[in-house]
C-alpha positions as CSV (number, residue, x, y, z in Angstrom):
1,M,-61.0,-12.7,-52.0
2,K,-60.4,-16.3,-53.0
3,R,-59.2,-18.4,-49.1
4,R,-56.8,-20.2,-49.2
5,R,-57.0,-24.1,-48.5
6,R,-54.2,-25.0,-45.4
7,P,-52.9,-28.2,-46.8
8,T,-53.7,-31.9,-45.3
9,P,-51.2,-32.9,-43.3
10,E,-49.9,-36.0,-43.3
11,S,-49.7,-38.9,-41.3
12,S,-46.3,-39.2,-39.1
13,G,-47.6,-42.9,-37.7
14,A,-47.6,-46.2,-39.9
15,P,-50.5,-46.4,-42.8
16,K,-54.2,-48.2,-41.9
17,W,-54.0,-51.0,-43.8
18,M,-50.8,-52.2,-41.7
19,V,-53.3,-51.7,-38.4
20,T,-55.4,-54.1,-39.7
21,F,-53.0,-56.2,-41.2
22,S,-50.7,-56.6,-37.8
23,D,-53.9,-57.8,-36.2
24,L,-54.7,-60.0,-38.6
25,I,-50.8,-61.7,-38.0
26,T,-51.8,-61.5,-34.4
27,L,-54.8,-63.9,-34.6
28,I,-53.0,-66.8,-36.6
29,L,-50.0,-66.6,-34.5
30,V,-52.5,-66.5,-31.7
31,F,-54.1,-69.8,-33.1
32,F,-50.5,-71.7,-34.2
33,I,-49.4,-71.5,-30.9
34,L,-52.8,-72.9,-29.4
35,L,-52.4,-75.8,-31.9
36,F,-48.9,-76.3,-30.9
37,S,-50.3,-76.1,-27.1
38,M,-52.8,-78.7,-27.4
39,S,-50.3,-80.9,-29.9
40,Q,-47.7,-80.6,-26.8
41,I,-50.4,-81.6,-24.5
42,D,-51.8,-84.3,-26.7
43,I,-48.1,-85.8,-26.5
44,V,-48.2,-85.8,-22.9
45,K,-50.9,-87.4,-22.1
46,F,-49.9,-90.2,-24.6
47,K,-46.3,-90.7,-23.1
48,A,-48.2,-91.0,-19.8
49,I,-50.2,-93.9,-22.1
50,A,-47.7,-95.3,-23.7
51,D,-46.1,-95.8,-20.2
52,S,-49.4,-96.7,-17.8
53,F,-48.9,-100.0,-20.1
54,Q,-45.9,-100.6,-20.5
55,Q,-44.1,-100.0,-16.9
56,R,-45.7,-102.0,-13.6
57,Q,-44.1,-99.1,-11.4
58,I,-47.3,-96.3,-13.1
59,L,-49.6,-98.3,-12.1
60,E,-48.6,-98.9,-8.8
61,F,-47.4,-95.4,-7.7
62,Y,-49.7,-93.2,-10.2
63,P,-53.4,-93.3,-10.8
64,S,-53.8,-93.7,-15.1
65,V,-54.3,-91.4,-17.4
66,I,-57.6,-93.5,-18.5
67,P,-59.6,-94.9,-16.6
68,F,-59.0,-99.0,-16.8
69,E,-62.3,-100.6,-17.1
70,N,-60.9,-103.7,-15.6
71,P,-58.2,-103.0,-13.1
72,S,-57.4,-106.0,-11.7
73,G,-55.2,-107.3,-15.1
74,E,-52.7,-109.9,-12.7
75,P,-55.9,-111.8,-10.9
76,E,-57.7,-112.3,-13.7
77,M,-54.2,-114.2,-15.1
78,E,-53.9,-115.5,-12.3
79,K,-57.6,-117.0,-12.8
80,E,-56.6,-118.7,-16.1
81,D,-53.5,-120.8,-14.2
82,T,-56.2,-121.5,-11.8
83,Q,-58.6,-122.9,-14.6
84,S,-55.6,-123.8,-16.9
85,D,-54.0,-126.4,-13.5
86,A,-58.3,-127.1,-13.1
87,S,-58.5,-128.2,-16.9
88,D,-54.9,-130.3,-16.9
89,D,-55.4,-131.9,-13.5
90,S,-59.5,-133.5,-15.1
91,D,-57.9,-134.6,-18.5
92,E,-55.5,-136.4,-16.4
93,D,-58.6,-137.9,-14.3
94,L,-60.1,-138.9,-17.5
95,N,-56.8,-140.6,-18.4
96,Q,-56.9,-142.7,-15.7
97,L,-60.8,-143.2,-15.5
98,L,-60.3,-144.3,-19.3
99,S,-57.2,-146.7,-17.7
100,D,-59.4,-148.1,-15.0
101,I,-62.4,-149.5,-16.9
102,Q,-60.3,-150.4,-19.4
103,K,-58.9,-152.9,-17.2
104,Y,-62.3,-154.2,-15.6
105,L,-63.4,-154.9,-18.7
106,D,-60.3,-156.9,-20.2
107,E,-60.2,-159.0,-16.4
108,N,-64.2,-159.5,-17.1
109,K,-64.3,-160.1,-20.8
110,L,-66.7,-157.8,-21.5
111,S,-64.5,-155.6,-24.3
112,E,-66.6,-157.2,-26.9
113,V,-70.1,-155.9,-25.8
114,V,-68.4,-152.6,-23.8
115,V,-66.3,-149.9,-25.6
116,A,-63.9,-147.4,-23.9
117,T,-63.2,-144.4,-25.4
118,R,-61.3,-141.0,-24.9
119,T,-62.6,-138.1,-27.1
120,E,-62.7,-134.6,-27.3
121,R,-66.0,-134.9,-25.2
122,G,-64.5,-137.3,-22.2
123,V,-64.8,-141.0,-21.4
124,V,-67.0,-142.5,-23.6
125,L,-68.4,-146.0,-22.8
126,V,-70.4,-147.7,-25.5
127,L,-72.6,-150.7,-24.0
128,E,-74.8,-153.2,-26.4
129,E,-78.4,-153.8,-25.8
130,Q,-77.5,-157.3,-24.7
131,A,-74.8,-156.1,-22.3
132,L,-77.8,-154.0,-20.2
133,F,-81.3,-155.5,-21.4
134,D,-83.5,-157.3,-23.0
135,S,-84.9,-156.6,-26.5
136,G,-87.4,-154.0,-26.1
137,E,-87.2,-153.6,-23.2
138,A,-85.9,-150.7,-20.8
139,T,-84.9,-153.0,-17.4
140,V,-81.1,-153.4,-16.8
141,L,-79.9,-156.9,-16.3
142,E,-79.2,-158.2,-12.5
143,E,-75.6,-159.3,-15.0
144,A,-74.6,-155.8,-15.8
145,Y,-75.3,-154.3,-11.7
146,P,-71.7,-155.1,-12.1
147,F,-70.5,-153.0,-14.4
148,L,-72.6,-150.3,-13.6
149,N,-71.5,-150.6,-10.4
150,K,-67.5,-150.0,-10.9
151,V,-68.8,-147.3,-13.3
152,G,-70.0,-146.0,-9.7
153,D,-67.9,-146.5,-7.9
154,L,-65.2,-144.3,-10.4
155,L,-67.7,-141.5,-11.0
156,S,-68.3,-141.2,-6.9
157,R,-64.6,-140.0,-6.7
158,I,-64.8,-137.8,-9.7
159,P,-67.2,-134.2,-10.3
160,N,-67.8,-134.5,-14.2
161,F,-71.2,-134.2,-15.5
162,V,-72.5,-137.4,-17.3
163,K,-75.0,-137.7,-20.5
164,V,-76.3,-141.3,-20.8
165,E,-77.2,-141.3,-24.3
166,G,-79.6,-143.9,-25.3
167,H,-80.0,-145.3,-29.2
168,T,-81.5,-147.9,-31.1
169,D,-81.6,-149.5,-34.4
170,N,-84.8,-148.7,-37.3
171,R,-87.2,-151.3,-36.7
172,P,-89.9,-150.1,-35.7
173,I,-91.7,-150.7,-32.2
174,D,-95.1,-150.4,-30.9
175,T,-96.0,-151.5,-27.7
176,Y,-98.0,-149.5,-24.4
177,R,-94.9,-148.3,-23.1
178,F,-93.1,-148.2,-25.8
179,P,-95.1,-146.3,-28.5
180,S,-91.4,-146.0,-30.7
181,N,-87.8,-146.0,-30.5
182,W,-87.6,-142.5,-28.9
183,E,-89.5,-144.2,-25.7
184,L,-87.7,-147.1,-25.8
185,S,-83.9,-145.2,-26.5
186,S,-84.7,-142.3,-23.3
187,A,-86.6,-144.8,-21.1
188,R,-83.0,-147.0,-21.3
189,A,-81.2,-143.4,-20.5
190,S,-83.2,-143.0,-18.0
191,S,-83.0,-147.1,-16.7
192,V,-79.5,-146.4,-16.5
193,I,-79.1,-143.0,-14.4
194,R,-81.7,-144.5,-11.7
195,Y,-79.3,-147.1,-10.9
196,L,-76.3,-145.3,-10.5
197,V,-77.6,-143.0,-9.0
198,R,-79.5,-145.1,-6.3
199,S,-76.5,-147.8,-6.3
200,E,-73.4,-144.8,-5.1
201,D,-75.7,-142.1,-4.1
202,L,-74.3,-140.2,-6.5
203,D,-75.8,-136.5,-7.2
204,P,-79.1,-136.7,-9.5
205,K,-78.2,-132.6,-11.3
206,R,-74.7,-134.4,-12.4
207,F,-76.5,-136.4,-15.0
208,I,-78.9,-135.9,-18.1
209,A,-81.3,-138.1,-19.9
210,V,-81.7,-138.0,-23.5
211,G,-83.2,-140.4,-26.4
212,Y,-82.1,-139.4,-29.7
213,G,-84.1,-143.8,-30.7
214,D,-83.1,-144.4,-34.2
215,T,-81.7,-141.2,-35.6
216,R,-77.4,-141.9,-34.5
217,P,-76.7,-145.3,-35.5
218,V,-72.9,-145.8,-35.7
219,V,-73.3,-148.2,-38.9
220,P,-76.1,-149.0,-41.8
221,N,-78.9,-150.8,-40.4
222,D,-78.5,-153.2,-43.2
223,T,-77.5,-156.8,-41.3
224,Q,-78.0,-158.1,-37.7
225,E,-74.9,-157.4,-36.6
226,N,-75.0,-154.0,-37.8
227,L,-78.4,-154.0,-36.1
228,Q,-76.3,-154.6,-32.7
229,K,-74.2,-152.3,-33.2
230,N,-76.8,-149.4,-33.4
231,R,-78.7,-150.9,-30.0
232,R,-76.8,-149.1,-27.4
233,V,-76.3,-146.6,-24.9
234,E,-73.3,-144.9,-24.3
235,V,-72.3,-143.2,-21.1
236,I,-70.1,-140.4,-21.8
237,I,-68.2,-138.3,-18.7
238,M,-67.7,-135.0,-20.1
239,D,-64.6,-132.9,-20.5
240,P,-65.1,-130.0,-17.9
241,A,-63.3,-128.2,-20.8
242,F,-65.4,-129.7,-24.1
243,E,-68.5,-127.0,-25.0
244,E,-70.9,-129.1,-26.7
245,Q,-73.1,-126.5,-29.9
């Protein structure tokens, strides 16, 4: 006798594939919830950062979300203001110095051999050779003492650095003391500084001597008059705001 197969009972629950599908939907939902949650945190941080830059109260009463590299912003601004004020005071001093020197030159009829100008470097005094030295020499003449004393007195009242430059014409020189114009121009710059420091007891650290020889003429070396103009010493009372390249 053949046995009858019992019919397979139908499951009463949802199909099995629905379980996998629901798990997938749940994971996707969790993923988007996480994304949404993270985006909300970023917005809060961004708002806090924005407020910290826009409102002083945030900086004063609450710690910033991001550590600052330079938390003392206002003192830095005050420092810049102080430097600006100091620069203005220095500029005023230099303008007054220029006025005093020009007045002295006019009173003593030295305007033809000494020129005072104001440039970006500071106050520049251009002294022609005959006002300071004999031809081919680097010893300061006694006739130049009164003017250099005036310059030294003015320098003693201000703290500015001073650069003294020696210049010559292009005629060669070859002596035991000065084998070339380099040595002559450097020696003349040094002689002026030595006199100023000694006569007014100025700090030598404020000065620098430079000899340019015949490399920086102000006019072509083609006439006697031009040769004379190129033989000069320039005293630059430096503007503290000027940065030499």
